[in-house]
C-alpha positions in Angstrom: 0.0 0.0 0.0 1.5 3.4 -0.9 2.7 5.3 2.2 0.4 8.4 1.5 -2.7 6.2 1.2 -1.6 4.4 4.4 -1.5 7.7 6.3 -4.9 8.7 5.1 -6.4 5.3 6.1 -4.8 5.2 9.6 -7.2 7.7 11.3 -10.2 5.8 9.9 -8.9 2.5 11.1 -8.2 4.0 14.6 -11.8 5.3 14.7 -13.3 1.9 13.8 -11.0 0.2 16.3 -12.1 2.6 19.1 -15.7 1.9 18.5 -15.0 -1.9 18.4 -13.3 -1.7 21.8 -16.2 0.3 23.3 -18.6 -2.3 22.0 -16.6 -5.2 23.4 -16.3 -3.6 26.8 -20.0 -2.9 26.9 -20.9 -6.5 26.2 -18.6 -8.1 28.7 -20.6 -9.9 31.4 -18.1 -9.5 34.2 -19.4 -8.1 37.6 -19.1 -4.5 38.6 -16.4 -4.2 41.3 -16.5 -0.4 41.0 -20.0 1.0 41.1 -19.9 4.7 40.8 -22.7 7.2 41.1 -24.0 8.2 37.7 -25.2 11.7 37.0 -26.8 11.8 33.5 -27.0 15.6 33.6 -23.3 15.9 34.5 -22.5 13.6 31.5 -24.6 15.8 29.2 -22.9 18.9 30.5 -19.3 17.7 30.1 -19.9 16.3 26.6 -21.5 19.6 25.5 -18.5 21.5 27.0 -16.0 19.2 25.2 -17.9 19.6 21.9 -17.9 23.4 22.4 -14.1 23.4 23.2 -13.4 21.3 20.0 -14.8 24.3 18.0 -13.5 27.1 20.2 -10.9 29.7 19.3 -8.0 30.0 21.8 -4.3 29.7 22.6 -3.6 28.1 25.9 -0.4 27.5 27.8 -0.3 24.5 30.2 1.9 23.3 33.0 2.2 19.5 32.4 3.2 17.0 35.2 3.6 13.2 35.0 4.1 11.3 38.2 4.4 7.5 38.8 3.9 5.3 41.9 7.7 5.4 42.6 7.6 9.2 43.1 9.3 10.1 39.8 8.0 13.4 38.3 8.4 15.0 34.9 7.3 18.5 34.2 7.0 20.4 30.9 5.3 23.3 29.3 2.7 22.5 26.7 0.7 24.7 24.3 -2.5 24.2 22.4 -4.2 26.4 19.8 -7.6 25.9 18.2 -9.2 28.0 15.5 -11.4 27.5 12.4 -8.2 27.0 10.5 -7.1 24.0 12.6 -5.3 22.8 15.7 -1.7 23.2 16.9 -0.1 21.4 19.8 3.4 22.0 21.2 5.1 19.8 23.7 8.7 20.8 24.4 10.6 20.5 21.1 7.8 18.8 19.2 5.0 20.6 17.3 2.0 19.0 15.7 0.2 21.0 13.0 -3.2 20.4 11.5 -3.8 23.7 9.7 -5.8 24.7 6.6 -6.0 21.2 5.4 -2.3 20.4 5.9 -0.7 18.2 8.5 2.9 18.3 9.7 4.9 16.7 12.6 7.8 19.0 13.5 10.7 18.6 15.9 13.8 20.7 17.0 17.0 18.7 17.0 20.5 20.1 17.3 18.9 23.6 17.4 17.4 23.0 14.0 13.7 22.6 13.3 12.3 20.2 10.7 8.8 19.1 9.7 7.5 16.0 7.9 4.2 16.2 6.1 1.4 13.8 7.0 -2.3 13.4 6.5 -4.5 15.7 8.6 -5.6 14.0 11.8 -9.2 12.8 11.3 -10.0 10.5 14.3 -13.0 10.5 16.5 -13.3 13.7 18.6 -12.8 13.0 22.3 -16.3 14.2 23.1 -17.7 11.5 20.8 -15.6 8.8 22.4 -16.9 9.9 25.8 -20.5 10.0 24.6 -20.3 6.5 23.3 -18.5 5.2 26.4 -21.1 6.8 28.8 -24.0 5.5 26.7 -22.5 2.0 26.8 -22.1 2.2 30.6 -18.3 2.0 30.5 -17.8 5.4 32.1 -19.7 7.3 34.7 -19.7 11.1 35.1 -20.3 13.2 38.2 -19.8 16.8 39.0 -16.6 17.8 40.8 -15.8 20.8 42.9 -15.6 23.9 40.6 -12.5 26.1 40.8 -10.7 29.1 39.4 -7.9 28.2 37.0 -5.7 30.7 35.1 -8.2 33.4 36.2 -11.1 31.6 34.6 -14.1 30.1 36.4 -13.8 26.3 35.8 -16.7 23.8 35.8 -15.3 20.5 36.9 -16.3 16.9 36.4 -15.2 13.4 37.4 -15.1 10.8 34.6 -14.6 7.3 36.1 -14.4 3.8 34.7 -17.5 1.9 35.9 -15.2 -1.2 36.2 -11.5 -1.0 36.8 -10.8 -3.8 34.3 -12.7 -2.0 31.6 -11.2 1.3 30.8 -9.7 3.2 27.8 -6.2 3.9 29.1 -5.3 6.2 26.2 -8.4 8.3 26.6 -9.8 8.5 30.1 -7.9 5.8 32.1 -9.3 4.6 35.4 -10.4 8.2 36.1 -10.1 11.6 34.5 -10.8 14.8 36.4 -11.6 17.5 33.8 -12.3 21.3 34.2 -13.5 23.6 31.5 -14.4 27.3 31.1 -17.8 28.3 29.8 -16.6 28.0 26.2 -15.3 24.5 26.7 -11.6 25.4 26.8 -9.9 22.7 28.9 -8.4 24.3 31.9 -7.3 21.2 33.9 -7.1 17.6 32.9 -5.9 14.9 35.4 -5.8 11.4 34.0 -5.1 8.4 36.3 -3.8 5.1 34.9 -0.7 3.5 36.3 0.5 7.0 36.6 -0.8 10.5 36.9 -0.8 12.8 33.8 -2.0 16.4 34.6 -2.0 19.6 32.6 -3.3 22.8 34.0 -3.7 26.1 32.2 -1.6 29.0 33.2 -2.7 31.3 30.5 -5.6 31.4 28.0 -5.8 33.9 25.0 -9.0 34.2 23.1 -7.3 35.4 19.9 -5.2 33.2 17.6 -2.8 35.4 15.7 0.9 36.0 15.2 1.3 37.6 18.7 -0.5 34.9 20.7 1.1 32.1 18.7 4.6 33.4 19.2 5.5 31.2 22.2 3.9 28.1 20.7 5.9 28.5 17.4 9.2 29.6 18.9 12.0 27.8 17.1 9.7 26.8 14.3 9.3 30.3 12.8 11.1 29.5 9.5 9.8 25.9 9.3 6.1 26.9 9.7 6.0 30.6 8.8 2.5 30.7 7.5 0.8 29.0 10.5 -1.5 31.4 12.3 -2.1 33.6 9.3 
């Protein structure tokens, strides 16, 4: 199969596989060792906020922390930008671009930036994965304690696997604590699996332009000069 065709098919295959996993988990007859309180209204609220955030316009800077059971911690700064033109995500020296119908994976190595073209990501939105998982009884949603994060009022939710042996480790794990602003911008996401992955917003800009994208694109200015225009 030509490589270009393979890249186009990969997101579709992932989406089909995700739905198949959800269906298999829902049909399993194993007992419920972890029975959580279900709040259908909270589930509807968090899914609606996630859907709104997937279509929002913003640039956010996050403090990322990973911690394992042995006490090891890793911290980093992450960025995410969303706009009608697409999505940009920055994690240290790597940059993912899905912008104006073009996809690139970029990295800085030896102080030089380079990008490889790829198909634009086209998998299931996270909100849709959660909607199916909740409807199938695989995850339960309850309201968490609201907070103020990066100067924004945050509405918080707890997304918990109904059974510990039935979870989506790459999506919500055993539990995900998620907080969003009124427009659905993710302000804090804590995901528990065999380790804790957390990112919390330290700054949110509502404009996506050359000025607000400057920290996200630092080091990639020449490699991706037209992104953000």
